[in-house]
N, C-alpha and C positions, 0 to 999 in steps of 0.2 A: 281741643285747645291745650288741655293739659299735656297732651302727647306732644304737641308742637313745641311747647315751652322746653320739655325735656330734651328733644332733638336739638333745639338751639343751644341748650346749655352744653350738651355733649360736643357740638361743633365749635363752640367757643373754646372749650378746653382743648379740643384737638388743634385748633388754630394757635393757641398759645404755646402748646407744646412744640409745633412745627416752627414757630418763631424762635423759641429758645434753642431749638436744634440748629437753626440757621445762624443765630447769633454766636452760638458755640463754634460753628464751623468757620466763622470769620476770624477766630483766634488760632494760631498755630499750635499743635501739640508738641512739635519739635522745631526749634528754631536756634541755629547755631552758625556762627561765622568764624572761618578760620583762614588766615592767621588773624589774632585779635589786634595786631598792630604790625607795622612795617616801617620801623623808624631809622632804618640804615640802608636804604636803597642805594645802589651805586649810580653815578651820575651819567652813565652811558645809556643809550637808548636800549630799552629792554622791556620784557614784559613780566608781570607778577599775577600768579593766579590766586584768586580769593574764592574759596569754596563756601556755598551757602547751602545748608541743610534745612529745609522747610518743607512742610507737607501740604501747604496751601500757597497761594499766590503771594508774591512779594514784590517790592519796588526798591530801587537803588538809585542813588544820586551822588554826585561830587559837590563839595562845597565850592571849589574853584573851578576845576575842569579845563583849565587852559593849557595844561601840559600832559594830561592823562586822557586817553579814550578807552571805552569799555566795550567789549564784545562778549555777550552772554551765550553760553552754549546751552544745549537742551538738557532739561532735567533728566537725571538717570533714574534707574529702578529704585535707588535708595534715597530718592528725594534730594539729591545733591545736584546743585547747579554751579558750574564753574563760570566765574567771572574773570575774563582776561584783561587785565589792566595793562595797557600799552603806554609806557612812559617815554616821552621825548628826551633828547640829551639836555643835560643841564650844564651849559657852558657859562653860566653866570658866576658871579663872585662869592655867592653864598648858597646855603642849603635852601630848599624850598619845601613847603608843606601843603598837604590837602587832606580832607577828611571824606571818606566813603561812608555813607549812611544807608543801612539796609532796613527796611520797614515791612512788617507784616502784621496786620491787625493793629492792635494798640502798642505793639512792641517795636523797639528800635535798637539797632546795634551799630556803634560807630567804630570805624577802623582808622586810626591816625596814620597817615603816610608821610614819610620825609625821604626826600631824595637829596643825597650829597652832591657835590660838585664833581665834574670830570678831574678837575685839578687834584682834588682830595684822593683820588684813586691812583695817582702817580706818586709813588712812595719815594721815588729818587729825587732828593732835594738838590743835590750837587753831585758833579763827578770831578775828582781831583786827580790830576796827572803829574807824574814826577818824570823829568828828563824826557827821554823818548820812548819809555817803557810802556807797553800795553796794559791796559786795565780792562777786565771784563765785567760787565753789568747785565744781569739777566732781566729781561722785560716780560711781562705777561698782563694782557688787558683783554676784557670781554669784547673787544673790537679789533678790526685790522688796523695796523698803524703804520706810519713811515717816519723816518728821521731826516733832517736837513740842517745845514749850517752854512753860513757864507764865510766862515773863518778859514783862511787859506792854510793855516798850520794844524788844523784838526782833521783826523782821519777816523773813520768808524766803519765797521762792517758786521753783519749786514744792515742795510738801511730800511728794511721792511720786516713785518712780522705779522703772522696770522691770529686771528681771534682765539684766545684762551690757550695759545701755544706758548710754552716757556722757551724764550729765545735769548741765548747769550750773545751780547754785542761786545766787540772788542774796540776799545777807544785807545788812540795814542796820538801824541803830538809828533809831527814829522820833521821837527827840528827842535834843538835845545832853545831854551830861554835864557840868554845870557844877560838879561837886564837884571837889575837888582830887585825887581818887584814881580809879583805873580801877574799874569795876564788872563783874561777870561774871554769866553766866547759863548754865544747863545746857541743851544741846541733846540731846535723846534721839533716837538713831538706831536704829530698830527693824527687826528682820527676823523678822516673825511674833512669836513669843513670846520671842525673844532680842533684847536691846537693848545698845547702847554709848553711853556719855555722852561728849559732846564739849563742852569748855568754850568759850564765846563771850565775849570781853572787849571792852568799850568803853572806850577810853582817855579820860582827862579831856580835855574840850573847851576847857579854859582854855589860853591862849598859854603856850608853854614855850620855853626856850632863848632864843637872841637875840630871838626874836619876842615874848618876855615883857617886854622892856625898854620903858621910855617914851622911844622914839626913833622919830620919823617915818620912814617909808620903805616901800619894796616888798621883801617878804621871799621868799626861795625862788622868785623870779620865773621861774627856768629849770627848776624841779623838782629841781635838784641842789644847793640851798643858797646860790646866789648872791643877794646883796641889794644894794640901794642905800638908804643911810640918811642922815639929816639931819646936817650938820655946822654947829654954830652959827658957825663961823669963815668958811666958805665958802658957805654957802646962806642962802636966804631962804624964808620960809613965807608963804602968804596964804590967808585963808579968806573967801569971799564967801558971805554969806547972802541968799538970795533968797525970795520968797513961799512957794514949795513945795519948796525944795531948797537945799543948800549945795554949794559948789565949793571943793576944796582944791588948792592948787598948792605945788609944791616947785621952787625955781628955783636954778641955778647961774649967776650973772651972768658970771663970768669965763670959763666954758666955753660960755656960751650954750646951756645945757641946761635943760630942764623937763620936768615931767610934771604933769598935771592930772586930777583925778578929780571928774567931776560925777555928778549923781544921788543925792548923799548926802542923809540926812535932816536935819531940824532938831534931832531928838532921837534918841537910840539906846536900843533895848531889846534885850538878849541874846536871840538866836535869831531875830530879825527878818530877813527876807530883802530884799534891795535889788537893783536892776539899775542898775549903773554904767557910765559910759563913760569911757575913759582916752584922753588925747592925750598923747604924749610923743616926744621926740627924744633921750632920754638913753641908752636901751638899744638897740644896734644890731640885736640879735636879735628885738626886739619890734616889732609893727606900730606905725604912728604913731598909728592909731586902733583901739581894741578895745572890745568890750562884755563885760561880765562879770555873772553873777549871784553875788551874795555874801551871806554871812550874818554877822550881828553875833556875836562872841564875847564882848566885854567892852567896857564904857565906864567911864572913871575919869578924874577930873580933866579936862584938856583933850584926852584921848586916847581914840580908839575903835580897836578891833581887829576887822579884818574878815578873812574866809577865803573862797576860792572853791573850786569842786569839784575843782580840780587842786592843791589844797593850797598855792596861792599866798597869801601874807599881806599885808596892807595895814595900816598904822597911820597914822591921819589925824587931823587936828585937828578937835575938835567944839566 
């Protein structure tokens, strides 16, 4: 009997030891989740990999789960399990949030996930065009995209781009805007069934600021606002009409300075294009002789306003 009691005691001790070992095995000795948060995911459909390092079994769940699906890969030799979180596109008006909770034993780790909208990934707020001059804008998105617009005056190329590829797109108005106000069009940027609208604005093509005054001269000739204008006290003007062209000159006799513009028409029509030749010794930063393609913006009384592709303005006598 005494021997039986000793054996029973030993068995109870062994059972208690096994139970403690089992309980200990239910708690992970290594438990880590990376990343710890994902609070700035883009709004496009994409996947996020969350790595769970745990030496025993674990469970995972999403608080919402309406826009994220999870695919767990097999655990590797380092006790790392990759959870692939596939996010659907967020074409809504605001960011959305979810929480991934990973549990093992009595331990829990939460990963906060925030997905921004598709619109927030389009950093081009507006495209502004001047006259009929092209403007290049580079697009790069984590999805294939297309451009469309129903504005007859707006042109752009190319109209498509590939995922993650930097694509310069050239935009231009195919006609001048001779109204006194800017005009706008909607450019639709589409990613499959999701789209974002970007406004395209063409400014008025009529002369503005100092260039709108009736004063002969070269305006913004350096691209930074510098101008040479006629002074009735110090300067003289001359207009020579030939059979097929007219030549305008502005002269400063006291300073022995002049500029001459040839290739001017005998009559002016807004939007007409001209090829002019300039001879000058007035501006040291300009060549003595240069050729320019220019367009007629306005003709009124004895004045004509011209513009070139570098936004240099010319007011000449007609």
